C-alpha positions as CSV (number, residue, x, y, z in Angstrom):
1,M,-26.8,-26.6,43.1
2,A,-23.9,-27.7,44.9
3,D,-21.7,-25.4,46.9
4,T,-19.0,-25.7,44.4
5,L,-20.0,-26.0,40.7
6,Q,-18.1,-28.5,38.7
7,T,-16.4,-28.0,35.2
8,D,-17.3,-31.5,34.2
9,H,-19.9,-31.8,31.4
10,Q,-21.0,-34.0,28.4
11,P,-19.1,-33.7,25.1
12,S,-22.4,-32.4,23.4
13,F,-22.5,-29.3,25.7
14,H,-20.9,-26.9,23.4
15,T,-22.6,-28.1,20.3
16,L,-26.2,-28.7,19.4
17,Q,-28.6,-31.6,18.9
18,S,-28.9,-33.2,15.5
19,D,-32.1,-32.8,13.4
20,C,-33.0,-36.3,14.1
21,D,-33.2,-35.7,17.8
22,P,-36.7,-35.7,19.2
23,A,-36.1,-32.4,20.9
24,N,-35.3,-30.9,17.6
25,E,-33.4,-28.1,19.1
26,I,-31.7,-26.9,16.0
27,M,-35.3,-26.7,14.1
28,E,-36.8,-24.6,16.9
29,I,-33.8,-22.2,16.9
30,R,-34.0,-21.8,13.2
31,N,-37.8,-21.2,13.1
32,R,-37.6,-18.6,16.0
33,L,-34.7,-16.7,14.4
34,L,-36.5,-16.4,11.1
35,L,-39.7,-15.3,12.6
36,W,-37.9,-12.7,14.7
37,Y,-36.0,-11.6,11.5
38,D,-39.0,-11.3,9.4
39,A,-40.7,-9.2,11.9
40,N,-37.6,-6.9,12.8
41,K,-35.1,-6.9,10.1
42,R,-33.9,-3.3,9.1
43,D,-34.7,-1.9,5.6
44,L,-31.1,-1.6,4.2
45,P,-30.2,-0.7,0.6
46,W,-28.1,-3.9,0.0
47,R,-31.0,-6.1,1.1
48,R,-33.3,-4.5,-1.3
49,L,-30.8,-5.0,-4.2
50,A,-30.1,-8.6,-3.1
51,K,-33.7,-9.5,-4.4
52,L,-32.9,-8.6,-7.9
53,E,-33.6,-11.2,-10.5
54,D,-30.0,-11.0,-12.1
55,I,-27.9,-13.3,-10.1
56,D,-24.7,-11.4,-10.9
57,Q,-26.3,-8.2,-9.8
58,R,-27.5,-9.9,-6.6
59,A,-23.9,-11.2,-5.9
60,Y,-22.3,-8.0,-6.7
61,S,-24.6,-5.9,-4.4
62,V,-24.0,-8.3,-1.6
63,W,-20.2,-8.4,-2.1
64,V,-19.7,-4.5,-2.1
65,S,-21.9,-4.3,1.2
66,E,-20.0,-7.1,2.9
67,I,-16.6,-5.5,2.2
68,M,-17.8,-2.2,3.3
69,L,-19.3,-3.5,6.5
70,Q,-16.1,-5.0,7.6
71,Q,-14.9,-3.1,10.6
72,T,-17.4,-0.4,10.0
73,Q,-20.9,0.5,11.4
74,V,-24.0,0.2,9.2
75,A,-24.9,3.8,9.7
76,T,-21.7,4.9,8.4
77,V,-21.7,2.5,5.4
78,I,-25.2,3.3,3.9
79,S,-24.1,6.7,2.2
80,Y,-21.0,5.2,1.0
81,Y,-22.9,2.2,-0.4
82,N,-25.5,4.2,-2.2
83,K,-22.9,6.5,-3.9
84,W,-20.9,3.4,-4.9
85,M,-23.8,1.7,-6.5
86,K,-24.9,4.7,-8.3
87,K,-21.5,5.3,-9.8
88,W,-20.7,1.7,-10.5
89,P,-23.9,-0.4,-10.5
90,T,-22.3,-3.5,-12.1
91,V,-19.0,-5.5,-11.9
92,K,-18.1,-4.2,-15.4
93,A,-18.7,-0.7,-14.4
94,L,-16.3,-1.1,-11.4
95,S,-13.7,-2.7,-13.5
96,Q,-13.6,0.3,-15.9
97,A,-13.0,2.6,-13.2
98,S,-9.5,3.9,-12.3
99,L,-8.0,3.1,-8.7
100,E,-8.0,6.8,-8.1
101,E,-11.7,7.0,-8.6
102,V,-12.2,4.2,-6.4
103,N,-10.0,5.7,-3.6
104,E,-11.8,9.0,-4.0
105,L,-15.2,7.6,-3.3
106,W,-13.9,5.3,-0.6
107,S,-12.1,8.3,1.2
108,G,-13.0,8.4,4.8
109,L,-14.4,4.9,5.1
110,G,-11.0,3.6,6.4
111,Y,-9.2,0.3,5.9
112,Y,-8.4,1.4,2.3
113,S,-7.0,-1.9,1.1
114,R,-10.7,-3.1,0.9
115,A,-11.4,-0.7,-1.9
116,R,-8.3,-1.8,-3.8
117,R,-9.2,-5.5,-3.6
118,L,-12.8,-4.8,-4.7
119,H,-11.4,-3.2,-7.7
120,E,-9.0,-5.9,-8.4
121,G,-11.7,-8.4,-7.9
122,A,-14.1,-6.7,-10.5
123,K,-11.2,-6.6,-13.0
124,K,-10.5,-10.3,-12.5
125,I,-14.2,-11.2,-12.8
126,V,-14.3,-9.4,-16.0
127,E,-11.1,-10.6,-17.6
128,K,-11.2,-14.1,-16.4
129,F,-14.8,-15.0,-16.1
130,N,-16.4,-12.5,-18.6
131,G,-18.2,-10.7,-16.0
132,R,-19.8,-13.8,-14.3
133,I,-19.3,-14.0,-10.6
134,P,-18.3,-17.4,-9.2
135,R,-21.2,-19.3,-8.2
136,S,-20.0,-21.1,-4.9
137,A,-18.4,-20.0,-1.6
138,A,-15.3,-22.2,-2.3
139,E,-14.7,-20.8,-5.8
140,L,-15.3,-17.1,-4.6
141,H,-12.8,-17.7,-1.8
142,K,-10.2,-19.3,-4.2
143,E,-10.5,-17.0,-7.2
144,I,-11.4,-13.4,-6.0
145,P,-8.8,-11.2,-4.2
146,G,-10.1,-9.9,-0.8
147,I,-12.9,-12.5,-0.5
148,G,-12.2,-14.7,2.6
149,P,-14.2,-17.5,4.0
150,Y,-16.8,-15.1,5.8
151,T,-17.4,-13.0,2.7
152,A,-17.6,-15.9,0.3
153,S,-20.1,-17.7,2.6
154,A,-22.2,-14.4,3.0
155,I,-22.3,-13.9,-0.9
156,A,-23.1,-17.6,-1.7
157,S,-25.8,-18.0,0.9
158,I,-27.4,-14.7,0.3
159,S,-27.1,-14.6,-3.5
160,Y,-27.3,-18.3,-4.4
161,D,-29.1,-19.9,-1.6
162,E,-26.0,-22.0,-0.8
163,A,-26.6,-23.8,2.6
164,T,-23.4,-22.6,4.3
165,G,-23.0,-20.7,7.5
166,V,-21.2,-17.5,8.2
167,V,-18.8,-16.4,11.0
168,D,-18.2,-12.9,11.7
169,G,-18.0,-10.8,14.9
170,N,-21.6,-10.8,15.6
171,V,-22.0,-14.6,14.8
172,I,-19.2,-15.4,17.2
173,R,-20.8,-13.3,20.0
174,V,-24.2,-15.1,19.5
175,L,-22.9,-18.5,19.2
176,S,-20.3,-18.3,22.0
177,R,-23.1,-17.1,24.3
178,L,-25.6,-19.7,22.9
179,R,-23.2,-22.5,23.8
180,A,-21.1,-21.1,26.5
181,I,-17.9,-21.0,24.7
182,G,-15.3,-19.0,26.7
183,A,-12.0,-19.9,25.2
184,E,-10.2,-17.1,23.4
185,S,-12.3,-16.0,20.5
186,N,-9.5,-15.9,17.9
187,S,-8.1,-19.4,18.8
188,K,-7.9,-22.2,16.3
189,I,-10.2,-24.4,18.3
190,V,-12.9,-21.7,18.8
191,T,-12.8,-20.7,15.1
192,E,-13.3,-24.4,14.1
193,A,-16.1,-24.7,16.7
194,M,-17.9,-21.6,15.4
195,W,-17.8,-22.8,11.7
196,T,-19.1,-26.2,12.8
197,L,-22.1,-24.5,14.7
198,A,-22.9,-22.1,11.9
199,N,-22.9,-24.9,9.4
200,L,-25.0,-27.1,11.6
201,L,-27.5,-24.3,12.6
202,V,-28.1,-22.7,9.1
203,N,-31.5,-23.1,7.6
204,K,-31.3,-25.1,4.5
205,S,-34.4,-23.6,3.0
206,R,-33.6,-19.9,3.6
207,P,-29.7,-19.8,4.4
208,G,-29.2,-16.2,3.3
209,D,-32.0,-15.0,5.5
210,H,-30.9,-17.2,8.3
211,N,-27.4,-16.0,8.3
212,Q,-28.5,-12.5,8.2
213,A,-30.9,-13.1,11.1
214,V,-28.0,-14.4,13.3
215,M,-25.8,-11.2,12.3
216,E,-28.8,-9.0,12.8
217,L,-29.5,-10.6,16.2
218,G,-25.8,-9.8,17.2
219,S,-26.1,-6.3,16.1
220,M,-29.4,-5.3,17.6
221,I,-30.1,-7.7,20.5
222,C,-27.0,-9.8,21.6
223,T,-24.7,-6.8,21.7
224,P,-21.2,-6.6,23.1
225,R,-22.5,-4.5,26.1
226,N,-25.8,-4.4,27.8
227,P,-27.5,-7.1,25.6
228,S,-31.4,-7.2,25.7
229,C,-31.7,-10.7,26.6
230,S,-35.5,-10.3,27.5
231,K,-36.1,-9.6,23.7
232,C,-34.0,-12.4,22.4
233,P,-36.0,-15.0,20.5
234,I,-33.7,-17.8,21.2
235,K,-32.9,-17.1,25.0
236,E,-34.5,-20.4,26.2
237,F,-31.6,-22.2,24.3
238,C,-28.8,-19.9,25.5
239,L,-26.4,-21.3,28.0
240,A,-24.9,-18.1,29.1
241,F,-28.4,-16.7,29.7
242,K,-29.3,-19.9,31.7
243,Q,-26.1,-19.6,33.6
244,T,-26.6,-16.0,34.5
245,E,-30.3,-16.5,35.6
246,Q,-29.4,-19.5,37.7
247,L,-26.6,-17.5,39.4
248,K,-29.0,-14.7,40.1
249,E,-31.6,-17.0,41.6
250,D,-29.2,-18.7,43.8
251,K,-27.6,-15.4,44.9
252,I,-24.3,-17.0,44.5
253,K,-21.2,-14.7,44.7
254,L,-18.8,-16.0,42.1
255,K,-15.2,-16.6,42.8
256,R,-12.3,-17.4,40.5
257,S,-12.8,-21.1,41.2
258,I,-16.6,-21.1,40.5
259,S,-18.0,-22.1,37.3
260,F,-21.4,-23.2,36.0
261,R,-22.3,-26.8,36.0
262,K,-22.4,-27.8,32.3
263,D,-23.7,-31.4,32.3
264,R,-26.9,-32.2,30.6
265,T,-27.7,-35.2,32.7
266,D,-28.0,-35.7,36.4
267,D,-25.8,-39.0,36.6
268,T,-22.4,-37.3,35.3
269,E,-19.8,-37.9,37.9
270,D,-18.2,-34.7,39.3
271,I,-14.5,-34.4,38.3
272,E,-12.8,-31.4,40.1
273,E,-9.9,-31.3,37.6
274,A,-11.9,-31.9,34.4
275,H,-10.8,-29.3,31.8
276,C,-12.5,-28.4,28.5
277,A,-10.7,-26.3,26.0
278,L,-13.8,-24.5,24.9
279,C,-14.8,-23.3,28.5
280,L,-13.9,-20.2,30.3
281,P,-10.4,-20.9,31.6
282,S,-9.9,-20.8,35.4
283,T,-7.4,-17.9,34.8
284,Y,-10.3,-15.9,33.4
285,P,-12.7,-15.1,36.3
286,W,-16.4,-14.9,35.7
287,D,-17.6,-11.4,36.4
288,P,-21.1,-11.4,37.8
289,N,-21.7,-7.8,36.8
290,L,-21.2,-8.9,33.1
291,G,-23.6,-11.6,33.0
292,V,-23.9,-13.0,29.4
293,S,-21.3,-10.6,28.3
294,N,-18.5,-12.7,30.0
295,Y,-18.8,-14.5,26.5
296,P,-17.1,-14.4,24.2
297,R,-13.8,-14.0,25.7
298,K,-11.8,-11.4,23.9
299,Q,-8.3,-12.0,22.6
300,I,-5.5,-10.4,24.4
301,K,-4.4,-7.5,22.3
302,K,-0.8,-6.4,22.2
303,P,-0.4,-2.7,22.9
304,P,-0.3,-0.9,19.5
305,K,3.0,0.1,18.0
306,E,3.6,4.0,18.4
307,E,4.9,6.0,15.6
308,T,5.4,9.9,15.1
309,Y,5.3,11.6,11.8
310,F,6.2,15.2,11.1
311,V,3.8,16.7,8.6
312,C,4.3,19.9,6.5
313,I,1.3,21.5,5.1
314,V,2.5,23.2,1.9
315,R,0.3,25.8,0.6
316,Q,0.2,28.6,-2.1
317,L,-1.7,31.7,-2.7
318,I,-3.7,31.9,-5.8
319,R,-5.6,34.7,-7.2
320,E,-8.8,34.2,-8.9
321,D,-9.1,38.0,-9.8
322,S,-7.7,41.2,-8.7
323,K,-9.8,41.1,-5.5
324,T,-10.2,37.3,-4.6
325,A,-7.5,35.1,-3.5
326,S,-7.4,31.6,-1.8
327,H,-5.0,28.9,-1.0
328,R,-4.2,25.6,-2.7
329,F,-2.5,22.6,-1.0
330,L,0.2,20.2,-2.1
331,L,-0.6,16.5,-1.9
332,V,1.7,13.5,-2.4
333,Q,0.6,10.1,-3.5
334,R,1.6,7.2,-1.3
335,P,3.1,4.1,-2.9
336,N,0.9,1.5,-4.6
337,K,1.7,-1.1,-2.2
338,G,1.6,-1.2,1.7
339,L,-0.5,0.6,4.3
340,L,-2.9,3.3,2.6
341,A,-1.6,2.3,-0.9
342,G,-2.2,4.9,-3.6
343,M,-3.9,7.5,-1.3
344,W,-2.9,11.1,-1.1
345,Q,-1.5,12.9,1.8
346,F,0.3,16.1,2.9
347,P,4.2,15.8,2.8
348,L,5.3,13.8,5.9
349,T,8.3,12.0,7.2
350,L,8.7,9.4,9.9
351,V,10.3,10.8,13.1
352,D,13.0,8.8,14.9
353,K,12.4,8.7,18.8
354,G,15.8,10.2,19.4
355,W,15.3,13.3,17.3
356,N,14.7,16.7,18.8
357,N,12.5,19.2,17.1
358,K,15.3,20.8,15.1
359,K,16.4,17.5,13.6
360,Q,12.8,16.6,12.9
361,R,12.4,19.9,10.8
362,D,15.8,19.3,9.1
363,V,14.7,15.9,7.9
364,M,11.4,17.5,6.6
365,L,13.5,20.2,5.0
366,A,15.5,17.6,3.1
367,Y,12.5,15.8,2.0
368,L,10.8,18.9,0.7
369,H,14.0,20.0,-1.2
370,D,15.4,16.6,-2.3
371,E,12.2,14.6,-3.0
372,L,9.5,17.2,-4.0
373,E,12.0,19.7,-5.5
374,I,10.8,22.7,-3.6
375,E,13.4,25.3,-4.0
376,T,14.6,27.1,-0.8
377,S,14.0,30.7,-2.3
378,S,10.3,29.7,-2.9
379,I,9.4,29.4,0.9
380,I,8.2,32.7,2.2
381,H,6.5,31.8,5.5
382,H,6.7,29.1,8.0
383,S,4.2,28.3,10.8
384,R,5.3,26.0,13.5
385,D,3.5,23.6,15.6
386,V,0.0,24.5,14.2
387,C,-1.6,21.3,15.5
388,Q,-0.9,17.8,16.7
389,V,-3.3,14.8,15.8
390,V,-3.3,11.3,17.3
391,H,-4.8,8.5,15.1
392,L,-5.4,4.9,15.9
393,F,-5.3,2.1,13.3
394,S,-6.1,-1.5,14.3
395,H,-2.4,-2.2,15.2
396,L,-0.8,1.2,15.2
397,R,-0.9,4.5,17.1
398,H,0.3,7.4,15.1
399,I,1.1,10.9,16.2
400,Y,1.3,13.7,13.7
401,K,3.1,16.9,14.6
402,V,2.1,19.5,12.0
403,D,3.9,22.7,10.5
404,C,2.8,24.8,7.5
405,V,4.8,26.6,5.1
406,D,3.7,29.0,2.3
407,I,5.6,29.1,-0.9
408,D,5.7,31.8,-3.7
409,S,2.7,32.1,-5.9
410,D,4.7,32.1,-9.0
411,I,6.5,28.8,-8.3
412,K,5.4,25.8,-10.5
413,L,6.1,22.3,-9.4
414,N,6.2,19.1,-11.7
415,S,3.4,16.7,-11.0
416,C,6.0,14.0,-11.3
417,C,9.2,14.6,-9.4
418,S,12.6,13.2,-10.4
419,S,12.3,11.1,-7.2
420,G,9.3,9.2,-8.8
421,L,6.8,10.8,-6.4
422,L,3.6,12.1,-7.8
423,I,2.2,15.4,-6.5
424,K,-0.7,17.7,-7.2
425,W,-2.1,20.9,-6.1
426,V,-5.8,21.0,-4.7
427,T,-8.0,23.7,-3.6
428,C,-9.9,23.4,-0.2
429,K,-12.9,22.4,-2.1
430,E,-11.0,19.8,-4.1
431,L,-9.3,18.4,-1.1
432,Q,-12.8,17.3,0.4
433,T,-13.3,15.0,-2.6
434,S,-9.6,13.8,-3.1
435,A,-8.7,10.2,-2.2
436,I,-7.2,11.4,1.1
437,T,-7.1,9.2,4.3
438,T,-9.3,9.8,7.4
439,V,-6.2,11.1,9.2
440,I,-5.3,13.7,6.6
441,R,-8.9,14.9,6.9
442,K,-8.4,15.2,10.7
443,I,-5.2,17.1,10.3
444,F,-6.8,19.5,7.9
445,Q,-9.8,20.0,10.1
446,Q,-7.6,20.8,13.0
447,F,-5.4,23.0,10.9
448,E,-8.4,25.0,9.7
449,S,-9.7,25.3,13.2
450,Q,-6.5,26.5,14.4
451,Q,-6.2,29.1,11.6
452,N,-9.7,30.3,12.4
453,E,-8.8,30.7,16.0
454,T,-5.4,32.5,15.7
455,G,-6.1,34.5,12.5
456,K,-3.0,36.3,11.3
457,K,-1.4,36.1,14.8
458,G,-1.1,32.3,14.8
459,S,2.0,30.6,15.9
460,P,5.5,32.1,15.5
461,I,6.0,32.9,11.8
462,K,9.4,33.5,10.0
463,K,9.8,35.3,6.7
464,L,12.5,34.1,4.3
465,K,14.3,36.8,2.6
466,S,14.1,36.7,-1.1
467,S,17.3,35.3,-2.8
468,K,18.3,35.5,-6.5
469,T,21.3,33.3,-6.1
470,T,21.2,30.1,-8.3
471,D,23.7,28.4,-6.1
472,N,22.1,25.3,-4.5
473,K,24.5,25.2,-1.7
474,S,23.6,28.8,-0.7
475,K,19.9,28.0,-1.1
476,Q,20.2,24.9,1.2
477,T,22.0,26.9,3.8
478,S,19.5,29.7,3.6
479,L,16.6,27.2,4.2
480,L,18.5,25.5,7.1
481,S,18.8,28.7,8.9
482,F,15.1,29.3,8.1
483,W,14.0,26.1,9.9
484,K,16.1,26.7,13.0
């Protein structure tokens, strides 16, 4: 190998040979993938259901699993999937469920818009297609809410044996290493290259198994960190593996200007300034410690937007009998559109960066009084700064500052406030099965932990003197002084 490795290579470098090529590279990769998959595939509930004779049942079982598996690990999904399929075993059964029921079962799985779109999709299939799920990837993508190109291709290949490839995170990682594609993984040119490769490589006789094999390989062998290259069935065809091994053998210390010679023939003229849009860019140095994990090149993420919320846990003491008492907690339903649509949460307000603690509590006070119709005289205790929770979404970083107030046991609230907000009381046990978000669960867990640690001592508590006045202005003034 030359002292300085060149970036020049043949146009076919990042693709694969055609079926008619004597080397038959594609056929060999297909065969090796399926042999490995047949011997090593995991026994997963959706794979068992995908073998059902009823074609709509097959498609539905795959659809549910693919939506749940988006951004979520297999180990987490299994229990949710089993509960879902037991409760709603068919598209028709799901279409008859309420969104509230769907959100309750999905609670804790995250990315809640997925559940809503599954529900919307089921209703559309029943109403428009009489329960018959569309029979092609193109039609699935066009007609069903929440089904994108990947999900449509997964359903069609696994359920209908449609010869179409799939492209998800695992597939991108496998193919980018297989063909040394180092451009930014979410760029248009890489996306197009991935779909071209996936469709070229897919096994026409067993497309569903082939696609699952590639995804399984990415999940179990060709992992983001510390991949098990020695166990990979297609390592002989992997350019990233060849590159890493060659550099190890030659003991070359890579510098920013060094890249792997990518020509397939020995008679290619060296061109120092040659550039390929699919290669690792010169501004992205090869890290010899990463080896094949230099591929794929991850997109440059913007720092998440940070927001702070003030949360008020409102609770009320309820007596089951003369000797037993427990608390119930107030939940507010989020709007039916937007982030976490239709989910339930504790009362909370967005905090402006310039607000001090007093201002934050004043805004929450106004929300409780004006939006939830909690009268000032009903609040009897207030615990400040009971906990603080940080929660990361894909593009957001939320900080939740939490207080707790207790209201009089005799006070009754309307389930539908004049502001239009829906509220409900839930016991501690009911809270666990309610359609609440992951962050609300985290807040409540920390709140309970804090309560257990501090007992009755806890954080500073103020008691509001009872007032029989009916003058709203007097009540508001009284509560304002209470929060100071």
